[in-house]
C-alpha positions as CSV (number, residue, x, y, z in Angstrom):
1,M,0.1,0.1,0.0
2,F,1.6,3.3,-0.9
3,N,1.0,6.1,1.6
4,S,2.5,8.7,-0.5
5,I,4.9,9.5,-3.0
6,S,7.3,12.1,-3.2
7,G,8.9,13.5,-6.4
8,I,9.3,16.1,-9.5
9,F,5.8,17.5,-10.6
10,T,5.9,17.2,-14.5
11,G,2.7,18.3,-15.6
12,R,-0.9,18.0,-15.1
13,T,-4.0,17.3,-17.3
14,A,-8.0,18.2,-16.3
15,E,-8.1,15.0,-14.1
16,S,-4.7,13.9,-13.3
17,I,-1.2,15.1,-12.0
18,Y,2.6,13.8,-13.2
19,I,5.3,13.0,-10.6
20,E,9.0,11.9,-11.5
21,T,10.5,9.6,-9.3
22,H,13.6,7.9,-9.7
23,G,12.9,7.6,-13.5
24,I,9.4,6.6,-13.4
25,E,6.9,9.2,-13.8
26,W,3.5,8.5,-12.3
27,E,0.0,9.4,-13.3
28,V,-2.4,10.5,-10.1
29,F,-6.1,11.1,-10.3
30,V,-6.0,13.8,-8.1
31,P,-9.8,16.1,-7.3
32,A,-10.2,19.2,-9.9
33,L,-10.2,22.0,-7.0
34,S,-7.1,21.0,-5.7
35,A,-4.8,20.2,-9.2
36,D,-3.8,23.6,-9.5
37,R,-2.5,23.5,-5.5
38,F,0.2,21.2,-5.8
39,G,2.9,23.2,-7.5
40,A,4.6,24.5,-10.8
41,A,6.1,22.4,-12.9
42,G,10.1,21.5,-11.6
43,S,8.6,21.9,-7.8
44,T,9.2,18.8,-5.4
45,V,5.5,17.7,-4.3
46,R,4.1,15.1,-2.2
47,V,1.0,13.7,-3.0
48,Y,-1.2,11.3,-0.5
49,T,-1.8,8.2,-2.4
50,W,-4.7,5.4,-2.7
51,L,-4.6,2.9,-5.1
52,Y,-7.3,1.1,-6.9
53,H,-6.5,-2.2,-8.2
54,R,-9.3,-4.4,-10.3
55,E,-8.5,-7.0,-12.5
56,D,-9.4,-4.9,-15.4
57,Q,-7.7,-2.0,-14.1
58,M,-5.4,0.3,-11.8
59,K,-5.5,3.6,-10.9
60,L,-3.8,5.9,-8.6
61,F,-5.4,8.5,-6.8
62,G,-3.7,11.3,-5.1
63,F,-4.8,14.1,-2.2
64,L,-2.8,17.2,-0.9
65,T,-3.9,16.2,2.8
66,P,-4.1,12.8,4.9
67,A,-7.9,14.1,5.9
68,D,-8.5,14.7,2.0
69,R,-8.0,11.2,1.6
70,S,-10.1,10.4,4.5
71,L,-13.0,12.1,3.4
72,F,-12.5,10.6,-0.3
73,L,-12.4,7.0,1.3
74,D,-15.6,8.2,3.4
75,L,-17.3,8.7,0.7
76,I,-16.6,5.4,-1.4
77,K,-18.5,4.1,1.3
78,V,-21.5,5.2,0.6
79,E,-23.7,2.9,-1.4
80,G,-23.4,3.7,-5.4
81,I,-20.1,6.2,-4.9
82,G,-17.4,4.9,-6.2
83,P,-14.0,6.5,-6.8
84,K,-14.3,8.1,-9.9
85,Q,-17.8,9.6,-8.7
86,A,-16.2,10.0,-5.2
87,L,-13.3,12.6,-7.3
88,K,-16.5,14.1,-9.0
89,I,-17.6,15.1,-5.9
90,L,-14.4,16.2,-5.0
91,S,-13.8,18.3,-7.5
92,G,-17.0,20.1,-7.0
93,L,-16.9,21.2,-3.7
94,D,-13.9,21.8,-1.7
95,S,-13.5,19.4,1.5
96,K,-14.0,21.5,4.0
97,A,-17.4,22.6,2.8
98,L,-17.9,19.3,1.6
99,E,-17.6,18.4,5.4
100,A,-19.5,21.1,6.8
101,A,-22.2,20.2,4.0
102,L,-22.6,16.4,5.6
103,E,-22.2,17.1,9.7
104,A,-25.3,20.2,9.1
105,G,-27.3,17.9,6.8
106,D,-27.2,20.3,4.1
107,V,-28.7,17.9,1.0
108,A,-29.5,21.6,-1.2
109,Q,-25.8,22.7,-0.8
110,L,-24.9,19.0,-1.8
111,Q,-27.1,19.0,-4.9
112,S,-25.2,21.8,-6.0
113,I,-22.5,19.5,-6.8
114,P,-22.7,18.6,-10.7
115,G,-23.7,14.7,-11.0
116,I,-25.4,15.1,-7.5
117,G,-29.1,14.5,-7.7
118,K,-31.3,14.7,-4.2
119,K,-31.3,11.1,-4.0
120,T,-27.5,11.1,-3.5
121,A,-27.1,13.4,-1.0
122,Q,-29.4,12.0,1.1
123,K,-27.9,8.6,1.0
124,M,-24.5,10.8,1.6
125,V,-25.8,12.0,4.8
126,L,-27.5,9.4,5.8
127,A,-24.3,7.1,5.8
128,L,-21.4,9.9,6.7
129,K,-23.0,12.3,8.6
130,G,-21.3,12.0,12.5
131,Q,-19.2,9.3,10.9
132,L,-16.5,11.7,8.8
133,T,-12.8,9.9,9.7
134,G,-11.2,13.3,8.3
135,L,-9.8,15.9,10.6
136,H,-10.9,19.2,9.1
137,D,-12.5,21.6,11.1
138,T,-16.3,21.6,10.2
139,G,-17.0,22.3,14.4
140,R,-16.1,19.1,15.2
141,T,-13.7,18.2,17.9
142,E,-11.1,16.1,16.8
143,P,-11.5,12.8,19.1
144,A,-9.1,12.3,21.9
145,K,-6.4,9.1,22.1
146,K,-8.7,6.6,23.1
147,S,-5.4,3.5,22.9
148,E,-1.9,3.2,23.0
149,F,-2.2,2.2,18.7
150,D,-4.1,4.7,17.6
151,D,-1.5,5.3,14.7
152,I,-2.1,1.6,13.8
153,I,-5.8,2.5,14.0
154,T,-5.6,5.4,11.6
155,A,-3.4,3.5,8.9
156,L,-6.3,0.8,9.0
157,I,-9.1,3.4,8.5
158,D,-6.8,5.5,5.7
159,M,-7.1,1.8,4.1
160,G,-11.0,1.9,3.9
161,Y,-11.5,0.0,7.1
162,D,-14.6,1.0,9.4
163,R,-13.5,2.8,12.7
164,K,-14.9,0.9,14.6
165,R,-14.2,-2.6,13.3
166,A,-10.0,-1.4,12.9
167,A,-10.0,-0.5,16.8
168,E,-12.2,-3.5,17.9
169,T,-9.3,-6.3,15.9
170,V,-6.1,-4.0,16.9
171,E,-7.3,-4.0,20.9
172,S,-8.0,-7.7,20.6
173,I,-4.2,-8.8,19.1
174,A,-3.1,-6.4,21.6
175,Q,-4.5,-8.2,24.5
176,S,-4.0,-11.7,22.6
177,M,0.1,-10.6,23.5
178,R,-0.5,-9.4,26.9
179,T,-2.1,-12.6,27.6
180,S,1.0,-14.8,26.0
181,G,3.2,-12.1,28.1
182,I,4.2,-10.3,24.9
183,D,4.6,-6.4,25.1
184,P,2.2,-5.6,22.8
185,T,4.0,-1.8,21.9
186,A,7.5,-3.4,21.2
187,K,5.3,-5.8,18.4
188,E,3.1,-2.6,16.0
189,E,4.3,-3.8,12.8
190,E,3.2,-7.4,13.7
191,I,0.0,-6.0,15.1
192,F,-0.2,-3.9,12.0
193,R,0.3,-7.1,9.7
194,T,-2.4,-9.2,11.1
195,S,-4.9,-6.9,11.7
196,I,-5.0,-6.6,8.0
197,V,-5.3,-10.2,7.5
198,T,-8.3,-10.5,10.3
199,L,-10.2,-7.8,8.5
200,S,-9.9,-8.7,5.3
201,S,-11.1,-12.3,6.2
202,T,-14.1,-11.1,8.2
């Protein structure tokens, strides 16, 4: 799983940007509203990524911040919204405004996004109001740390796993280690790998 790519910004299209790293040029699909914010050609940039992989295609999606990526991952959890439409939604309304509209249940604001009808807007509110995992300031307070393994849980959420299931899985694995006399804080990489296997199989 790619967390981010850092390299030389080499160009852009209406839907994507190009980044060169060690002789490889990556095409990364980004929200149109943020395409101009990655910098000028020749500058060094960092883009937070998410890999879409199917049998017939692979696409790399990119975002300015981890919070933008988390919002994208929240959107694709909504029934009927895939990566392509989620990117269009983020291209029609900037992430902070989108989060504010979802938290307020502002269906009219969501309908202002090209291609989003009333039914889809209502589904977005129903699925995401009060459930967003991003960290933009929309009047919500960032949750206090509840686990010594918050970094692992956050990484799993960024990969698309449900927050509650991710937290329960990590804590269960850590508790099993404690029962076996193993200090789980010294085995974070193992907890991360085991969590992915467990979550992927349930």
